[in-house]
C-alpha positions as CSV (number, residue, x, y, z in Angstrom):
1,M,30.9,-27.0,8.7
2,K,30.2,-30.7,7.7
3,E,28.0,-31.3,4.9
4,T,25.5,-34.0,4.8
5,E,23.3,-35.2,1.9
6,V,19.5,-36.1,3.0
7,K,17.4,-38.2,0.5
8,L,14.3,-36.1,0.5
9,D,12.4,-38.8,-1.8
10,E,12.8,-41.5,0.8
11,E,11.1,-39.2,3.3
12,G,8.1,-38.9,1.0
13,F,8.6,-35.1,0.3
14,E,7.8,-34.6,-3.3
15,E,6.7,-31.2,-4.6
16,I,3.4,-31.4,-6.4
17,E,1.6,-28.7,-8.5
18,S,-1.9,-28.4,-7.7
19,S,-4.4,-26.8,-10.1
20,G,-7.4,-27.2,-7.6
21,K,-8.9,-23.7,-6.1
22,S,-10.1,-25.3,-2.9
23,P,-9.1,-23.5,0.5
24,E,-7.5,-26.9,1.8
25,Q,-5.3,-27.0,-1.4
26,P,-4.9,-23.8,-3.2
27,A,-2.7,-23.7,-6.4
28,Q,1.0,-23.7,-5.6
29,S,2.6,-22.2,-8.5
30,G,5.8,-19.9,-8.1
31,S,4.5,-16.9,-9.9
32,G,1.0,-15.0,-9.7
33,N,0.0,-16.7,-6.5
34,R,0.3,-14.6,-3.2
35,P,2.7,-16.0,-0.9
36,D,2.1,-17.1,2.5
37,F,5.2,-15.2,3.8
38,R,6.9,-12.2,1.9
39,I,10.8,-12.1,1.9
40,V,12.0,-8.4,2.1
41,Q,15.3,-6.7,2.4
42,T,15.8,-3.5,4.6
43,D,17.4,-0.6,3.0
44,R,17.8,3.1,3.4
45,D,16.4,5.9,1.0
46,K,18.5,9.3,0.7
47,N,16.8,10.6,3.7
48,G,17.7,7.8,5.9
49,N,14.2,6.1,6.3
50,V,13.9,2.6,6.2
51,V,12.8,1.1,2.9
52,Y,11.5,-2.6,2.4
53,A,12.4,-4.2,-1.0
54,N,10.6,-7.4,-1.8
55,V,13.1,-9.9,-2.9
56,G,10.9,-13.3,-2.8
57,G,8.2,-15.3,-1.0
58,M,7.6,-18.4,0.9
59,W,4.3,-20.6,0.1
60,R,3.1,-23.4,1.9
61,N,2.7,-26.9,0.2
62,I,1.6,-30.5,1.3
63,S,3.4,-33.4,-0.1
64,K,1.5,-36.6,-1.4
65,N,2.0,-38.3,2.0
66,G,0.6,-35.2,3.6
67,N,3.6,-33.6,5.1
68,E,3.8,-29.9,5.2
69,F,6.8,-27.9,4.0
70,Y,7.6,-24.6,2.4
71,T,8.9,-23.5,-0.8
72,L,11.2,-20.3,-0.6
73,R,11.8,-18.2,-3.6
74,I,14.5,-15.3,-3.6
75,G,14.9,-14.2,-7.2
76,Q,16.1,-17.2,-9.4
77,L,16.7,-19.3,-6.2
78,K,14.2,-21.9,-5.2
79,L,14.5,-23.8,-1.9
80,L,12.5,-26.3,0.1
81,V,11.9,-25.6,3.9
82,F,11.1,-28.3,6.1
83,P,10.3,-28.3,9.7
84,N,13.1,-29.1,12.0
85,D,11.0,-31.8,14.1
86,R,13.6,-34.7,14.0
87,K,14.7,-36.0,17.5
């Protein structure tokens, strides 16, 4: 697989911490806020029933330029997720 490096700061994507509580821009911190999406891992209990274990979450963010992206957290791993809208 070919690796490519993308300069995100040139695209105008910069994660910002918002302390506002307005509906348009809720606070975006990695802890304490309810994620927009939950990340779960499937497992089975001793009776064979499916059990879902929460392993992380994904929060919606808006960059300073108004571009939308998501912050994905799984344990200590933090990733930025961008829409694949380039043509």
